[in-house]
N, C-alpha and C positions, 0 to 999 in steps of 0.2 A: 190802984186796981186797974184803973183804965190802962195804966201802963202795962200791968201784968197781963190783963186781958188782951191787950194789943200784941204783946210779944207772943203769946200762945197762938194767936191766929196766924201770925207770920210764919211760924214753924210749920204749921199745917199746910200752907200754900206751897212751900218748898218741897215738902214730901210728895205732894200730889204731882208737881211738875217733874220731879225725878222719876216717879213711878210711871208717869205717862211716856217719858222718853224711852225708858227700857221696854215698855210695851211696843212702841213703834219699831224698835230695832228687832225685836223678836218676830214681829209680823213680817218685816222685810226679809229676814232670813228664811222664814217659812215659805214666802212667795218664791224666793230663788230656788229653794229645794224642790218645790212643786214644779217649777219650770224645767227641771232636769239637769241642773248643774250650775256651775259658776257663771258669771256674766261673761260674754265674749270679749276677747282682747284683740288689739290691732294686729299682733303677731300671728294670730291663729287663722288669718284669711287664707283661702285656697289659692296656690300660685297659678298664674295663667300659663297656657301652653307656649313653649318657645317657638319662635319663627325662624326657620333656617333661611339664611341669606346667601345668595350666590352672586358672584361678580358677573359683569357683562361678558367677560371672556369665558365664563364657565357655562353660559347658556347661549345656544345658537338656534337659528331657524333654518329649516331645510332650504337648500338652494337648488335652482335649476341649472345644471351643468351638463356639458357633453362628456360622456364617459366612453372613451375608445375601448374597443375589445382587443384582446391579444390572443394570438395562436402561437404556441411554443412547440418546438420539436428539437431533437438533439441528434448528434452523430459525430463521427470522426472526419476530420479534413482529409481529402484525398487529392492527388495530383492527376487531373484527367490526361495531361500530356505525359504519358509514360511509355517508354519503348524498351522492349526486351531484345538485346543483341544476341543473335543465334549464329551458330556455326553453319555456314551454307555447304560445307564439305567436310569430309573426315580428315583428321589430322591431330597431331599432338600439340597441346598447348604449351608453348615454350615459355612465355612470360606474359604478365599483366602489367600494362603501363599505367593503369588507373585503378587504384585500390578503392574500397568503399569510403564514401564521404568526400571524394575528390571532385573538383569542378572540371567539367569537360566542355568542349565546344563541338558543334556539328562538323563532321569530317575528320576529327582527330582520331588517330589510331589508338585503340584501347588495349590490344593484345597482339602477340606474335605467335603464329602457328607454324609448325613444321609442315610445309605444303609440298614437299618433294614428290610425294605420291601423286598429288593433284597435277603438278607440273608435268610429270611423266605421262599422265593421261591426256593432258592438253597436247603434248608433242605427238602422241599416238594418233589423236584425232586429226592433227594437222597433216600427218603423213597419209592418212586415209583420204583426206581432201585432195592431196596431190595425185594420188593414185586414181581417184575418181575423175579428176580433171584430165589426166592423160587418157583414160579410157573414153571419155567423152570426145576428146580431140580426135582420137583414132576412129571412133564411130562416125564422126562428122566427115572425115576425109573419105572414108569408105562410101558414105552416102553420096557425097559429091561425085565421086568417080562412077558409081553405079547410075547416078542420074544422067551423066553424059553418055554412058553406054546405052541407057534405055532410049535416049533420043535418037541414037543411031540404029536402034533395034537389034543391038548385039545381045541384050539380056531381056528376059521376060519381065512383065510388069510385076508379077508376084515377087521376083527377086528384089526389085526396087522397094516394094512395100516392106519386105523383111529388113532391108537396110535402114529404112526410115524408122522402123520400130526399135531396132538396136540403138539408133542414135537417141531416140527419146528415152530409152531406158538408161543409157549412160549419163545423159543430162540429169535425170531424176536422181540417180545415185550420187552424182556430184553435189547436187543441192542438199541431199540428206546428210552427206558427210560434212558439208559446210555448216549446216544447222547444228550438228552435233558438236563441231568445234566451237561454234559461238556459245553454246550452252556451257561447255567446259571453261571457256574464257570468262564468262560471267561468274561462274562459281569460283574461279581463281581470284577474280577481282573482289568479289564479296567476302571472300575468306580472309580478307585483311582485318576484319573486325574493327570497323570505324564507328564512331558515335553518330547515330542517325539524327539526333537533336542535341541542342545545347542544354546543359543541366548538371545534375549531380548523380554520381554513381551511388545508387541506393542499395544494391545487393550484388553479391558475387555468387555465381552458381557453379563455378569450376575453379580448379586450382592448377597451377603450372605443373606440367608433367602428365596431366590427365589426357587420355585418348578421347577425342571428341568425335561424336557422330553427327551426321547431317541433321540440322534443325535442333540441335541441343542448345539450351540457353546457357549463356556465359555470363552476361552482366545485365543489370536493369538500370536504365537511366531515366530520371524524372526531371521534369521542368517545373520548378516551384513558382514561376512568375504568375501563375493563375491556379487557384485552388477551388475545390468544390466541397460542399457539405450536402450529403444526401440523408434526409431524415424521413420518418413516417408520420403522416398526419391522418387522423381519423376520417372516415368517409362522411361523417356528419359535419365536418369543418372544412374539408378540402374545396368544396364548391365556392367558398368565400375567397379563395386564393386564385391568382392568375399570374402568368409570366410577366416580369417587369416590375413587380411590387418590391419595395425595399424591405429589408430585414436588418435587425441589429443582432450581432453575434457577440456572445461572451465566451472567450476562449481561455482554456486553462493555461495558466502561466502568463497571461496578458492582462494587465490591469485595465486598460482603456477598452471600451467597446468599439467594434469595427462594423462597417456597413457592408451589406451584400445585396444581391438581387436574385429573385427567383428566375431561373432560366428554363427549367423543365418541370412538368408535372406528369407523372406516369398515367397512361390511359386506363389502367386497371389496378385493382387492389392486389397486394401481395398474397400469395397462396396461404391459406390457413389463418389469415388475419383480416381485420376490417380497416386496414390502413393502406394509404397510397403514398408512394415515394415522391418527395418533393426535393428538387436539387437547387442549391444556391451557388452562384458564382461569386468568388471572393478575389479581387485583385490583390496581388502580393508582389509588387515591383521590387521591393527591397529584399524579398525572400527571407524575411525574419520569421515567418511562420513555417511550420514543417507539417508534412503529411502525417496523419495519425493523431494529431492533437484533438482532444475532445472539445466540442463546442456546443452551445445551446443557442438556437436561433429564436428570435421573437419578432413576429410580424404584427404590426399595429393596423387595426381596422377602424377607420374613422366612424364616429357616431353621427347619424344623419339628423338627430334631434336631441334637444336637451332633456335631461331626466331629473327627477326630484332626488336629491342626495343629502346625506348627513355624514359627519365624520365617522370613520370606522371605529374610533375609540368610544363612541356613544353606545354602541351595541353591547348588550349584555346577554349571556346565555350561549347555548350551542347553536350550530348551524340550523338545526331542525326547529328550534324554538327561540328565536331571537326577539329581544324586546328593547324598548327605550323607556327612559324616565323622562316625563314631561311635567311642566308646571301648568296646571289648569285651575283657574279661579282661586289662586292662592294656595293650592294644595298639590302635593306630589302624586302623580298618577303613573301607573305602569301600563304600557301599551305594547301589545304583541304586534310585530310588523312582518311583512313579507319583503325579502330583499331580492335584488336582481344582480346587475353587473357590479363588479368591484374593480376600482382603479387603485392598485397597491401603491403606485408611485405618488399619487395625489392623496392617498389615505381617505378616499370617499367611497360610499356604498350607495347604490340605488335603492330607494324605497318604493316598492310597488303598491303597498297598501298598509293601513294601520294608523297613519297620521296624515294631516294635511300640511299645506305649505305655511300656514300661520302658526304651527305648533312651536312651543318653547321647549327645546330639547336640551337636556344636560349633556354637555359635550364630552364628559369624561365618565369613568366608572368610579363609583363611590360605595363604601361599605355602610352598613347600618341605616340604609334608607328604609322608610316605612310608608306604606300606602296610606294616603290621606293626611300625611304630616303637613303642617303649615310651612309654606315656602314662598319666597319672593325674590325678585331680582334687585340687587342693591343699586340704588340710584348713584350715578357718578358724583363723587364729592361728599357722600355721606360718611359719617364716622363709624368706625367699627365698634360693635357692642359685644359684651361677653356672650350674648345669645346667638352670635353669628354662626353660620353653617360651618365655618372653618374650625370651630371648636368641637364639632361633632362628626364631621365627615372626613374620610381618609381616602387618598387616591388608591384605586385598585391596582 
């Protein structure tokens, strides 16, 4: 019995233990349900914000640099030493010894004229001179004779005065005839049509067989050893220029830039414009440049003091609303800036306001940047991580 009684008691203890365990599991499930869901898991944690990392070469600080200003103007090259060969007398153009594009030297005969008419006129004037000389000689002999008679009181004083007046008139007529002959001789000599300067025949104004009139143009000769460029500069900029300043010329058809100097500045603006003409002198000893070539002149004005500058590639937006991206306290910030001078050659822009010299500026343009995003400058030698800015930014 004891044995039976003991067995019955043991079965009751196991039932109670099993029932108590089930009750505890039910209570725990109820507590979880009342807490609002399942228990948190490690994979359900909220991810942290990614930090954009930039290389040292991608972040710069503004630099104090001198930014020279430039004044540009353009125009066509011209040859200041240009001479127009004109016919000094009438005649038929027989031949041209120098066609367009030919090289000539000073004193070289350029054309042949039929000057027979001019020679006849010279001969006529020479005959007039001889006649006037003979009349002057006769008047002088008469005066000498009357002068002797007057001393002997054979003629009146009035007769001697008349003889003297006749002599003066004859001498004047002889001088006038001689002057006329000299004029015709000069016309005959100039009618040879010789080159007044050394250079190139640029244009032909007459053809052989044409009857020329006095002062009619025949040929144009240009000297290309020295050229000029005359351009227009605004009245608000011309005060910064002065004769003697150097300029750099970019000439069409010529790869390398050439140097020139300012030689003249007009005293007044061109009518109807607010521009003043500025002339540059360009040596051309090898005559490889030609008149009429288009050129752009650029005059550099030195900067008296350094200016706060950033790379031009850092600017974002239009000219009216330009901005920069900077890193401040570990975050990206957008800063509106005021710009000044621009040095296109150096790729630098002056910053007049909006940031200070200590700012960390993104040197390039990037897409998908967000105001307030976490950012930092990568320390040299650090390893690249998947959260680097290179995985999220693209060059603009």
